[in-house]
C-alpha positions as CSV (number, residue, x, y, z in Angstrom):
1,X,-11.2,-13.0,6.3
2,X,-14.0,-14.6,4.2
3,X,-11.7,-15.4,1.2
4,X,-9.5,-17.5,3.6
5,X,-11.7,-20.1,5.3
6,X,-12.0,-23.8,6.0
7,X,-13.9,-26.2,3.8
8,X,-14.1,-29.8,4.9
9,X,-11.4,-29.0,7.4
10,X,-9.0,-27.8,4.6
11,X,-7.9,-24.1,4.4
12,X,-9.0,-22.6,1.2
13,X,-7.9,-19.1,-0.2
14,X,-10.3,-17.8,-2.9
15,X,-11.1,-21.4,-4.2
16,X,-7.5,-22.5,-3.9
17,X,-6.7,-25.4,-1.7
18,X,-3.6,-24.4,0.1
19,X,-2.5,-27.8,1.2
20,X,-2.3,-29.0,-2.5
21,X,-0.3,-25.9,-3.4
22,X,2.1,-26.5,-0.5
23,X,2.7,-30.1,-1.7
24,X,3.9,-28.8,-5.1
25,X,6.0,-25.8,-4.1
26,X,8.6,-25.5,-1.3
27,X,7.8,-23.1,1.5
28,X,7.9,-20.3,2.4
29,X,5.9,-18.6,-0.4
30,X,3.5,-15.8,-1.1
31,X,0.2,-16.7,-2.7
32,X,-1.9,-14.0,-4.4
33,X,-5.5,-14.2,-5.7
34,X,-6.5,-12.4,-8.9
35,X,-10.1,-12.8,-7.9
36,X,-9.7,-11.0,-4.5
37,X,-7.5,-8.3,-6.0
38,X,-10.0,-7.6,-8.8
39,X,-12.9,-7.5,-6.3
40,X,-11.1,-5.1,-4.0
41,X,-10.1,-2.7,-6.8
42,X,-13.6,-2.7,-8.2
43,X,-15.2,-2.2,-4.9
44,X,-13.0,0.9,-4.3
45,X,-13.3,2.4,-7.8
46,X,-17.2,1.7,-8.0
47,X,-17.6,3.2,-4.5
48,X,-16.1,6.4,-5.6
49,X,-18.3,6.7,-8.6
50,X,-21.4,5.7,-6.5
51,X,-20.7,8.5,-4.1
52,X,-20.8,11.0,-6.9
53,X,-17.1,12.0,-6.9
54,X,-16.0,13.7,-10.0
55,X,-14.1,11.6,-12.6
56,X,-12.2,9.6,-9.9
57,X,-8.8,8.4,-10.7
58,X,-7.5,5.5,-8.5
59,X,-3.7,5.5,-8.4
60,X,-2.5,2.2,-6.8
61,X,0.3,2.8,-4.2
62,X,3.0,0.8,-5.8
63,X,5.1,0.6,-2.7
64,X,2.4,-1.7,-1.1
65,X,3.2,-4.4,-3.7
66,X,4.9,-3.8,-7.0
67,X,4.5,-7.4,-8.2
68,X,4.4,-7.2,-12.0
69,X,1.5,-9.6,-12.5
70,X,-0.6,-7.9,-9.8
71,X,0.1,-4.5,-11.4
72,X,-0.8,-5.8,-14.9
73,X,-4.2,-6.9,-13.5
74,X,-4.8,-3.5,-12.0
75,X,-3.7,-1.8,-15.2
76,X,-6.3,-3.7,-17.2
77,X,-9.0,-2.6,-14.6
78,X,-8.1,1.0,-15.3
79,X,-5.9,1.8,-12.4
80,X,-3.2,4.5,-12.3
81,X,-0.2,4.4,-10.0
82,X,1.3,6.4,-7.1
83,X,5.0,5.9,-7.3
84,X,7.9,7.0,-5.1
85,X,11.0,5.9,-7.2
86,X,12.0,5.5,-10.8
87,X,11.9,1.7,-10.3
88,X,8.3,1.9,-9.4
89,X,7.7,4.3,-12.4
90,X,9.3,1.7,-14.7
91,X,7.4,-1.1,-13.3
92,X,4.1,0.8,-13.7
93,X,4.8,1.7,-17.3
94,X,6.0,-1.8,-18.0
95,X,2.8,-3.3,-16.6
96,X,0.7,-1.1,-18.9
97,X,-0.3,1.9,-16.7
98,X,-0.3,5.0,-18.8
99,X,2.1,7.8,-17.8
100,X,-1.0,10.2,-17.7
101,X,-2.3,8.1,-14.7
102,X,0.9,8.3,-12.7
103,X,1.6,10.5,-9.8
104,X,5.2,10.7,-8.4
105,X,5.3,11.3,-4.6
106,X,8.2,11.1,-2.1
107,X,10.5,13.5,-0.5
108,X,13.8,12.4,-2.0
109,X,13.3,12.5,-5.9
110,X,16.7,12.6,-7.6
111,X,17.6,14.6,-10.7
112,X,17.8,11.5,-12.7
113,X,14.4,10.3,-11.5
114,X,12.9,13.7,-12.3
115,X,14.4,13.8,-15.8
116,X,13.1,10.4,-16.6
117,X,9.6,11.2,-15.4
118,X,9.6,14.5,-17.3
119,X,10.5,12.5,-20.5
120,X,7.6,10.2,-19.9
121,X,5.3,13.1,-19.2
122,X,3.6,11.7,-16.1
123,X,0.4,13.1,-14.7
124,X,2.0,15.0,-11.8
125,X,4.9,15.4,-9.5
126,X,3.5,15.5,-5.9
127,X,6.1,18.0,-4.6
128,X,7.1,17.9,-1.0
129,X,9.6,20.9,-0.7
130,X,10.3,24.2,-2.3
131,X,13.8,23.1,-3.2
132,X,12.3,20.1,-5.0
133,X,10.1,22.4,-7.0
134,X,13.1,24.5,-7.9
135,X,14.9,21.5,-9.2
136,X,11.9,20.3,-11.2
137,X,11.4,23.7,-12.8
138,X,15.2,23.8,-13.6
139,X,15.2,20.4,-15.2
140,X,12.0,21.0,-17.0
141,X,13.6,24.1,-18.6
142,X,16.6,22.1,-19.7
143,X,14.3,19.5,-21.2
144,X,12.1,22.0,-22.8
145,X,9.1,20.5,-20.9
146,X,6.4,22.0,-18.8
147,X,6.2,20.1,-15.5
148,X,2.8,19.3,-14.1
149,X,3.0,20.1,-10.3
150,X,0.8,19.0,-7.4
151,X,1.8,20.3,-3.9
152,X,1.5,17.6,-1.3
153,X,0.2,19.6,1.7
154,X,1.0,18.9,5.3
155,X,-2.4,19.5,6.9
156,X,-1.0,19.3,10.5
157,X,-3.4,16.7,11.7
158,X,-2.8,13.7,14.0
159,X,-4.4,10.5,12.6
160,X,-5.0,7.6,14.9
161,X,-2.5,5.1,13.6
162,X,1.0,3.7,14.4
163,X,3.6,6.6,14.8
164,X,5.8,5.0,12.2
165,X,3.2,5.2,9.5
166,X,1.7,8.7,10.4
167,X,2.6,11.4,7.8
168,X,0.3,14.4,8.3
169,X,2.0,16.5,11.1
170,X,4.5,19.2,10.9
171,X,7.0,17.0,12.8
172,X,6.9,14.5,9.8
173,X,9.2,14.8,6.7
174,X,6.3,14.7,4.4
175,X,4.3,17.5,2.7
176,X,4.5,21.3,2.6
177,X,2.9,23.8,5.1
178,X,0.2,26.2,3.9
179,X,2.3,29.3,4.2
180,X,5.1,27.8,2.1
181,X,2.6,26.7,-0.6
182,X,1.0,30.1,-0.9
183,X,4.3,32.0,-0.8
184,X,5.8,29.9,-3.5
185,X,2.9,30.9,-5.8
186,X,4.1,34.5,-5.7
187,X,7.6,33.6,-6.7
188,X,7.3,33.6,-10.6
189,X,10.9,32.3,-11.0
190,X,9.7,28.9,-9.7
191,X,7.0,28.6,-12.4
192,X,8.7,29.4,-15.7
193,X,8.5,25.7,-16.7
194,X,6.1,24.3,-14.2
195,X,2.3,24.6,-13.7
196,X,0.3,23.8,-10.5
197,X,-2.4,21.4,-11.5
198,X,-3.4,19.9,-8.2
199,X,-3.1,19.7,-4.4
200,X,-2.8,16.5,-2.4
201,X,-2.9,15.2,1.2
202,X,-1.7,11.9,2.6
203,X,-1.8,11.7,6.4
204,X,-0.8,8.1,7.0
205,X,-1.4,4.4,6.6
206,X,-3.8,1.8,8.2
207,X,-6.4,4.4,9.0
208,X,-9.5,2.9,10.8
209,X,-10.7,6.3,12.3
210,X,-11.7,8.8,9.7
211,X,-11.9,11.9,11.8
212,X,-8.4,13.0,10.8
213,X,-9.1,12.3,7.2
214,X,-12.1,14.6,7.2
215,X,-10.0,17.3,8.8
216,X,-7.3,16.9,6.2
217,X,-9.8,17.1,3.3
218,X,-11.2,20.3,4.8
219,X,-7.7,21.8,5.0
220,X,-7.0,20.7,1.4
221,X,-10.2,22.4,0.2
222,X,-9.5,25.6,2.1
223,X,-6.0,26.0,0.7
224,X,-7.1,25.0,-2.8
225,X,-9.5,27.9,-2.8
226,X,-6.7,30.3,-1.5
227,X,-4.5,29.5,-4.5
228,X,-7.0,31.2,-6.9
229,X,-5.9,28.7,-9.5
230,X,-8.3,26.5,-11.5
231,X,-6.8,23.2,-10.4
232,X,-7.4,20.1,-12.4
233,X,-7.6,17.7,-9.5
234,X,-7.6,17.3,-5.7
235,X,-5.8,14.2,-4.5
236,X,-7.1,12.9,-1.1
237,X,-4.3,10.4,-0.7
238,X,-4.7,6.8,0.5
239,X,-4.0,4.9,3.7
240,X,-7.5,3.4,4.4
241,X,-7.0,0.5,6.7
242,X,-8.0,-3.2,6.7
243,X,-9.1,-5.5,9.6
244,X,-5.9,-7.4,10.4
245,X,-7.2,-8.2,13.9
246,X,-10.8,-9.6,14.4
247,X,-11.5,-6.7,16.8
248,X,-10.7,-4.2,14.0
249,X,-13.6,-5.5,11.9
250,X,-16.0,-3.7,14.3
251,X,-14.4,-0.2,13.5
252,X,-13.4,-0.9,9.9
253,X,-14.7,1.9,7.6
254,X,-16.6,0.5,4.7
255,X,-15.8,1.9,1.2
256,X,-19.2,3.5,1.0
257,X,-18.7,5.3,4.3
258,X,-15.2,6.5,3.3
259,X,-16.3,7.7,-0.1
260,X,-19.3,9.5,1.3
261,X,-17.0,11.3,3.8
262,X,-14.8,12.4,1.0
263,X,-17.8,13.7,-1.0
264,X,-19.3,15.4,2.2
265,X,-16.1,17.4,3.0
266,X,-15.3,18.4,-0.6
267,X,-18.8,19.5,-1.1
268,X,-19.0,21.5,2.1
269,X,-15.5,23.1,2.0
270,X,-14.8,23.3,-1.7
271,X,-17.5,22.8,-4.3
272,X,-20.1,24.9,-2.4
273,X,-17.8,27.9,-2.6
274,X,-16.6,27.8,-6.2
275,X,-17.7,26.8,-9.8
276,X,-14.6,24.7,-10.2
277,X,-15.0,21.0,-10.4
278,X,-11.6,19.3,-10.3
279,X,-11.5,15.6,-10.4
280,X,-10.7,13.4,-7.3
281,X,-7.6,11.3,-7.2
282,X,-6.9,8.5,-4.6
283,X,-3.8,6.6,-3.6
284,X,-4.9,3.4,-2.1
285,X,-2.5,0.5,-1.6
286,X,-3.3,-1.7,1.4
287,X,-7.0,-1.7,1.0
288,X,-6.6,-3.0,-2.5
289,X,-3.9,-5.7,-2.0
290,X,-3.5,-6.6,1.7
291,X,-6.2,-9.3,1.7
292,X,-5.2,-10.5,-1.8
293,X,-2.2,-12.3,-0.5
294,X,-1.2,-14.9,2.1
295,X,2.2,-16.2,3.2
296,X,2.6,-19.9,3.6
297,X,5.2,-21.4,6.0
298,X,6.2,-24.8,7.2
299,X,6.9,-25.8,10.9
300,X,10.5,-26.7,11.4
301,X,10.2,-27.7,15.0
302,X,8.8,-27.1,18.5
303,X,10.8,-25.8,21.4
304,X,9.6,-25.6,25.0
305,X,11.3,-23.5,27.6
306,X,9.3,-24.0,30.9
307,X,5.9,-22.4,30.2
308,X,7.1,-20.8,26.8
309,X,6.2,-22.9,23.8
310,X,8.0,-21.8,20.6
311,X,6.7,-22.9,17.2
312,X,9.6,-22.4,14.9
313,X,8.8,-21.9,11.1
314,X,10.8,-21.5,7.9
315,X,9.5,-18.0,7.1
316,X,11.3,-15.1,8.7
317,X,11.2,-11.3,9.3
318,X,13.3,-10.9,6.2
319,X,10.2,-12.3,4.3
320,X,7.5,-10.4,6.1
321,X,8.6,-7.4,8.3
322,X,5.3,-5.9,9.7
323,X,5.1,-7.8,13.0
324,X,8.8,-7.1,13.7
325,X,8.7,-3.4,12.8
326,X,5.2,-2.4,14.0
327,X,4.3,-5.2,16.4
328,X,1.5,-5.8,13.8
329,X,-1.1,-8.5,14.3
330,X,-1.7,-11.0,11.5
331,X,-4.0,-14.0,11.6
332,X,-2.3,-17.5,11.8
333,X,-4.1,-20.4,10.5
334,X,-2.9,-24.1,10.0
335,X,-3.9,-25.5,6.6
336,X,-5.7,-28.4,8.4
337,X,-8.4,-27.3,10.8
338,X,-8.0,-28.5,14.3
339,X,-8.8,-27.5,17.9
340,X,-6.5,-25.0,19.6
341,X,-4.6,-26.8,22.4
342,X,-1.6,-24.8,23.1
343,X,-0.4,-21.1,23.2
344,X,2.6,-20.5,21.0
345,X,5.2,-17.9,20.2
346,X,5.5,-18.3,16.4
347,X,9.0,-17.4,15.5
348,X,11.3,-17.6,12.5
349,X,15.0,-18.5,11.9
350,X,16.4,-14.9,11.8
351,X,18.9,-14.1,14.6
352,X,16.8,-11.3,16.0
353,X,14.4,-11.6,19.0
354,X,11.9,-9.5,17.0
355,X,11.7,-12.2,14.4
356,X,8.3,-13.3,15.8
357,X,5.0,-13.4,13.9
358,X,2.8,-13.9,17.1
359,X,3.2,-14.2,20.8
360,X,1.1,-16.4,23.1
361,X,-1.2,-17.2,20.1
362,X,-3.6,-20.2,20.6
363,X,-3.0,-22.9,18.0
364,X,-3.4,-26.6,17.5
365,X,-0.5,-28.9,18.2
366,X,1.7,-28.8,15.1
367,X,4.7,-30.8,14.2
368,X,7.6,-30.5,11.8
369,X,6.4,-30.4,8.2
370,X,2.9,-29.0,9.0
371,X,1.9,-25.9,7.1
372,X,0.9,-22.6,8.6
373,X,-0.6,-19.5,6.8
374,X,0.0,-15.9,7.8
375,X,-3.1,-14.1,6.7
376,X,-3.5,-10.7,4.9
377,X,0.1,-10.4,3.7
378,X,-0.5,-9.0,0.2
379,X,0.6,-5.5,1.2
380,X,4.0,-4.5,2.5
381,X,5.2,-8.1,2.4
382,X,7.5,-9.0,-0.4
383,X,8.0,-5.3,-1.2
384,X,9.6,-4.7,2.2
385,X,11.6,-8.0,2.3
386,X,15.4,-8.4,2.4
387,X,18.2,-10.8,2.2
388,X,19.1,-10.5,5.9
389,X,21.0,-13.5,7.2
390,X,21.8,-14.1,3.4
391,X,18.4,-15.7,3.0
392,X,17.0,-15.7,-0.6
393,X,13.7,-13.9,-1.3
394,X,10.8,-16.3,-1.3
395,X,8.6,-17.7,-4.1
396,X,5.6,-15.7,-5.3
397,X,2.6,-17.4,-6.9
398,X,-0.6,-16.1,-8.5
399,X,-3.9,-18.0,-8.4
400,X,-5.6,-16.8,-11.5
401,X,-9.3,-16.6,-12.1
402,X,-9.3,-19.7,-14.3
403,X,-7.7,-21.6,-11.3
404,X,-4.3,-21.7,-13.1
405,X,-1.4,-21.3,-10.7
406,X,1.4,-19.0,-12.1
407,X,4.8,-18.7,-10.7
408,X,5.5,-15.0,-10.7
409,X,8.9,-14.8,-9.0
410,X,11.0,-18.0,-8.4
411,X,12.7,-18.4,-5.0
412,X,16.0,-16.5,-5.0
413,X,19.1,-18.8,-5.1
414,X,22.3,-18.1,-3.2
415,X,24.2,-17.4,-6.4
416,X,21.8,-14.5,-7.1
417,X,22.6,-12.7,-3.8
418,X,25.0,-9.7,-3.9
């Protein structure tokens, strides 16, 4: 991670000296970089334009990190939002993202959420079942609105990723099969107050192999043509991965490679067969924000059980869940550069064996009070956190471009816990 590196033996994150921040603020805390976030968004957006994709709309996946300051930055850059709850919708609108740039995904939209989204006139409902479409059409009629509908297709592909974050096969709860999509278009009662404006696919997260992505876009294109409807957009979803592990950097798809693949398959399977030119919508989250954040912890103590060396830190799985849930790898770097001398199990204070950030990881000898950084934690960090063991949520800081350090969310006090 080139934005996280040692300079004069001190760990620096996008020009911010982490040790100086750790002296001012109590650990654990998340630290985000406006500079890295901006760079990642612009690389993605500019890449879509450079590949010749039509009027691309980048809808940031709010679930990856709904931090209000980060979303405000993205809004100013022109981002839209991919949301899955009314809370995320309100956060996006409050941060300055226009309703006309918001797509509403998710299998469990409630009537209250749908009514609120109809009132705000969002860009589209990414519909994931026929019963959902029935409800949206009914509520749109009562509200005297015309709902903009995008079917989320289930393309029946198997992406190469963790089974818990794969979403593109018929055994998954997400999306609608081709037959159900095409049959629904024949049922006029479903469309009295709804209009099909787009089709989408999203096959999973942390995608490093693009073969299934290509297959999904092919299926999206084929079914779009079968609808015989002049669609306004084709939504190719998100999920593009990042290189958490050093070995993943070898297979990490570059933005240009990804965008060229999207263009190639749309051209071959859709544009070459019709005069229609719908815009392209994206739903990236991790690729935009993962490397724009780090998690800073303090060492509490060492514990040795025969040949097992435990490094106990003050951050826990309630703060950052990915290693506990997925066995995910994240880099660990002490704020002071030193030679690796011991292999450690880096564990937190939570009463679960799975509360472990790394097993048998080579690290320098660290003592109580030393600071340790968990890398690439900007995505699915704070947003997936909890109050397990009645622990308060951690501090969130933003390093702005002008080098100002802004407190975004203060550490949660016991009195604030439910």
